[in-house]
C-alpha positions in Angstrom: 110.6 96.1 57.4 106.7 96.9 56.8 105.1 97.9 60.1 102.2 95.8 61.1 98.7 97.1 60.0 96.8 99.1 62.7 97.9 101.8 65.1 101.3 101.5 66.7 100.3 101.1 70.5 97.7 98.4 69.2 100.4 96.1 67.8 103.3 97.0 70.4 105.0 94.0 72.4 104.6 95.9 75.2 101.0 97.5 75.5 100.8 101.0 76.4 99.4 101.3 80.0 95.7 102.3 80.5 93.8 104.2 83.0 91.5 102.1 85.1 88.1 103.7 85.8 87.7 101.8 89.1 89.3 104.0 92.1 89.7 100.8 94.4 92.1 99.5 91.7 93.8 102.7 91.4 94.6 103.0 95.0 95.9 99.4 95.0 98.4 100.4 92.6 99.4 103.5 94.7 100.0 101.3 97.4 102.1 98.8 95.6 105.6 100.1 96.6 107.8 97.3 95.4 111.3 97.9 96.0 113.9 96.9 92.9 116.7 94.9 93.5 120.2 94.7 92.2 121.3 91.4 90.9 124.5 92.4 88.7 127.7 94.1 89.1 129.5 95.7 86.1 132.8 97.1 85.8 132.9 100.6 84.4 134.8 101.3 81.4 137.4 103.8 81.9 137.2 103.2 85.8 138.2 99.7 85.9 142.4 99.8 85.3 142.7 96.1 85.2 143.4 94.2 82.2 140.5 92.3 80.7 141.3 88.7 81.6 142.1 90.0 85.3 139.0 91.7 85.3 137.3 88.3 84.3 139.0 86.5 86.7 138.1 88.8 89.8 134.3 88.9 88.9 134.6 84.7 88.8 136.0 85.2 92.5 133.6 87.4 93.5 130.9 84.9 92.2 132.6 82.1 93.9 132.8 84.2 97.1 129.1 85.4 97.2 127.4 82.5 95.4 123.4 83.5 95.7 123.6 85.1 99.2 122.0 88.7 99.0 123.8 89.7 101.8 127.4 88.9 100.8 126.3 90.6 97.6 125.0 93.6 99.2 128.5 94.1 101.1 130.4 93.2 97.9 128.8 96.0 96.4 129.0 98.7 99.3 132.9 97.8 99.3 133.4 98.0 95.7 131.5 101.1 95.0 133.7 104.2 94.0 
């Protein structure tokens, strides 16, 4: 596969960040303190000792219990963490 003509940063799918010369724009970006959310639970290979089918059933059961409730999800994660 041949690379596209031009410099890599010009043809990238995700553009390289650019420095803003406007100090107010920079302050706005500094103040934007978004918090990441968690929406997936993975069973770690090696730590999960359940057979595959049992693990799948467990995940389905959790999904039924939790639904789309963020508080129930957080509670399940905190109980299952090890």
